Structure formats: structure tokens, C-alpha cells
Phi, psi and omega in degrees: 000140185292342189265354183301322185293328182290325173298326187276334190276329174271092187263321187232090181288135181092350185292326181285338173298322179290324180296319188263002174078029185254117175305146174300140178097345171263154177280149174266122180291154181301321180300315192295319187288320178303315175300318176292324182294346180272342177289146185284170172080206197282327174303319183288318183297309182299317180284335169293316179299321174297330180285318174302320175286334179287324174292332176274348173305326177076072180286134190256129179260151182281130175255146179283148181289141187296141176277136180267141175263133178271136179241000000 
């Protein structure tokens, strides 16, 4: 199954929140994740994983409705 690697990658849920000083329950902003992803070590790895998972979340963009041609 494709989703098994995610379960193995998330060993310490909430650890990135503790590392960045963000209270649990609040979202970590995208800019803060980008800055943390440049750090070396475990904090950078966790931030890069969070960015990867954020991209997989499937943010839906609103598309304009197609124009109908009257005949």
C-alpha cells in the first residue's frame, strides 16, 4: 500500500510543534515550515516531511465555471 511509509515516518506526533514552540492545536504556518526546513538535523527533516505531507493534502483551487454557449 502506498500510505504505509507515512505511518512509519511519523514516529513522534507533535514533536515539530514542540521544536518550533507552536502550541498543539495551532497550525504551523507555511513560511515557518520553509524556514525550519533549512535547519540541519531532525528539526529540518521533520519540517521537510511536513511540507511534503502538506503538498499531499490536496489543496483545492477554485476553478471558474465553464461558460455555456447558448445555441
